[in-house]
C-alpha positions as CSV (number, residue, x, y, z in Angstrom):
1,X,40.7,26.0,-1.6
2,X,36.7,24.6,0.7
3,X,36.5,24.7,4.1
4,X,34.4,21.9,4.2
5,X,35.4,18.6,5.4
6,X,35.2,16.5,3.1
7,X,32.8,13.3,3.4
8,X,34.2,10.1,4.7
9,X,32.5,6.9,2.3
10,X,31.9,3.4,4.1
11,X,31.7,1.2,0.7
12,X,29.1,-1.9,1.9
13,X,28.3,-3.8,-0.6
14,X,26.9,-6.1,1.1
15,X,23.6,-4.3,1.9
16,X,22.2,-4.2,-1.0
17,X,21.9,-7.3,-1.3
18,X,19.9,-7.7,1.2
19,X,17.6,-4.3,0.4
20,X,17.5,-5.8,-3.4
21,X,16.6,-9.1,-2.3
22,X,13.3,-9.8,-3.5
23,X,12.4,-12.7,-1.4
24,X,12.1,-11.8,1.2
25,X,9.0,-10.7,0.6
26,X,7.8,-14.1,-1.9
27,X,6.7,-16.5,1.6
28,X,8.5,-17.4,4.4
29,X,12.4,-18.0,3.4
30,X,12.6,-20.8,5.8
31,X,9.7,-22.9,4.7
32,X,11.1,-22.6,1.1
33,X,14.6,-22.3,1.7
34,X,14.9,-26.2,2.8
35,X,12.6,-27.7,-0.2
36,X,14.9,-26.6,-2.8
37,X,18.1,-28.4,-4.2
38,X,20.5,-26.3,-3.6
39,X,21.9,-26.4,0.3
40,X,24.9,-25.3,-0.8
41,X,24.0,-21.9,-2.2
42,X,21.7,-21.3,0.1
43,X,24.1,-22.2,3.4
44,X,21.7,-24.9,4.7
45,X,25.3,-27.0,6.4
46,X,22.9,-30.6,7.8
47,X,19.6,-31.4,7.3
48,X,17.9,-32.9,10.6
49,X,15.0,-34.8,11.6
50,X,12.8,-31.7,12.4
51,X,15.5,-29.3,11.6
52,X,17.6,-27.8,9.3
53,X,21.2,-25.3,10.2
54,X,21.4,-22.9,7.8
55,X,24.2,-19.4,7.9
56,X,23.1,-16.3,8.3
57,X,23.1,-14.5,4.6
58,X,23.6,-11.9,6.5
59,X,25.5,-12.0,9.7
60,X,26.0,-10.2,13.2
61,X,29.6,-12.0,13.0
62,X,31.4,-14.7,11.4
63,X,30.1,-18.0,11.9
64,X,26.0,-16.9,12.5
65,X,24.3,-20.0,12.6
66,X,20.5,-20.5,13.3
67,X,18.6,-23.7,13.7
68,X,15.1,-23.2,12.6
69,X,12.1,-26.6,13.0
70,X,10.5,-27.8,9.7
71,X,7.2,-26.6,10.9
72,X,5.5,-23.2,10.4
73,X,5.6,-22.2,14.2
74,X,6.2,-18.6,16.0
75,X,5.7,-19.5,19.0
76,X,7.9,-22.1,21.5
77,X,4.7,-23.8,22.6
78,X,3.7,-25.0,19.0
79,X,6.8,-27.2,18.8
80,X,6.6,-30.8,20.0
81,X,8.3,-32.3,22.4
82,X,10.3,-33.4,20.2
83,X,11.1,-30.6,18.3
84,X,12.4,-29.0,21.4
85,X,14.3,-31.2,22.2
86,X,16.0,-32.2,18.8
87,X,16.9,-28.5,18.2
88,X,18.8,-28.0,21.6
89,X,20.6,-30.8,20.4
90,X,22.0,-29.9,18.0
91,X,22.5,-26.3,19.2
92,X,25.1,-27.7,21.3
93,X,26.9,-30.0,18.4
94,X,25.7,-26.5,16.5
95,X,28.9,-24.8,19.6
96,X,30.7,-27.7,19.2
97,X,31.3,-27.4,15.7
98,X,32.1,-23.8,16.1
99,X,34.2,-24.3,19.2
100,X,36.6,-26.7,16.1
101,X,36.3,-24.1,14.3
102,X,36.4,-20.8,14.7
103,X,38.2,-21.2,17.6
104,X,35.7,-18.7,18.7
105,X,36.0,-16.9,23.2
106,X,32.2,-16.7,23.5
107,X,28.7,-17.3,22.4
108,X,25.2,-15.3,22.0
109,X,22.2,-18.1,22.5
110,X,18.9,-17.2,22.1
111,X,15.5,-16.1,20.1
112,X,14.1,-13.6,19.3
113,X,10.1,-14.6,19.6
114,X,8.0,-11.9,17.9
115,X,8.2,-8.6,17.0
116,X,8.1,-6.8,19.6
117,X,11.8,-8.4,20.4
118,X,12.8,-7.8,17.0
119,X,12.3,-10.9,15.4
120,X,13.0,-10.3,11.2
121,X,10.8,-13.6,10.2
122,X,8.5,-13.5,13.2
123,X,6.2,-16.1,12.1
124,X,8.6,-19.0,11.8
125,X,10.7,-19.0,14.9
126,X,15.0,-20.2,15.0
127,X,17.7,-20.1,17.5
128,X,20.3,-18.2,16.9
129,X,24.0,-19.0,17.7
130,X,26.6,-16.0,16.8
131,X,30.2,-16.5,18.0
132,X,32.2,-14.1,19.4
133,X,35.8,-13.0,20.0
134,X,37.2,-10.8,22.7
135,X,37.5,-7.7,20.6
136,X,35.0,-7.9,18.0
137,X,33.0,-5.5,19.2
138,X,33.8,-1.8,17.6
139,X,32.1,1.7,17.2
140,X,30.8,0.8,13.2
141,X,27.2,-1.0,14.3
142,X,26.4,1.8,16.3
143,X,27.6,4.9,14.0
144,X,26.3,3.8,10.7
145,X,24.8,0.1,11.0
146,X,27.6,-1.8,9.2
147,X,29.6,-4.7,10.5
148,X,32.7,-5.6,9.5
149,X,33.7,-9.3,8.7
150,X,36.9,-10.5,8.2
151,X,35.8,-13.4,6.3
152,X,33.3,-14.4,3.7
153,X,30.5,-16.2,3.9
154,X,31.4,-19.4,2.0
155,X,34.7,-19.7,3.0
156,X,33.0,-20.2,6.4
157,X,30.4,-21.9,5.2
158,X,33.3,-24.7,3.4
159,X,35.3,-24.6,6.8
160,X,31.8,-26.2,9.4
161,X,30.2,-27.5,6.3
162,X,33.5,-30.8,7.0
163,X,32.6,-30.6,10.3
164,X,28.6,-31.1,9.7
165,X,29.6,-33.8,7.5
166,X,32.4,-35.4,9.4
167,X,30.1,-35.3,12.4
168,X,27.1,-36.8,10.6
169,X,29.4,-39.4,9.7
170,X,29.5,-40.1,12.9
171,X,26.3,-40.4,13.8
172,X,25.0,-43.1,11.5
């Protein structure tokens, strides 16, 4: 019997998808995805006049949404007043939808503007909306850069899509 302690392994197969994702280097994902005709595969929930709502493919929490202008801009001052207003109004509506579907205890909302601020895609700004629940933080991200996701992205997408469609019909 060996005195060596067995190494604990934590499998995170979703990370390999991110590591091998070639689209990260093939231009701007926020410009290319809305041009494609497969909102489900691209996790696009809603298309507005000057923006779209997309689920984060590599989320911090279930229901992590991004509101992104169609304009390829990296600075807030490059948005028109109309774009800024529409994105802000969509933030309000999306938070309401997330409350109905996911019943979170709170939200983190914000933008990482520039690489120094932590932006992974710094030349196309996007607003993050992250639902939060009491006790949803744990030691996993600190110890091993792992996030525990209780629900599959496809399941969350379908739950949210129903309300985005229902809410859009009210606008017409």
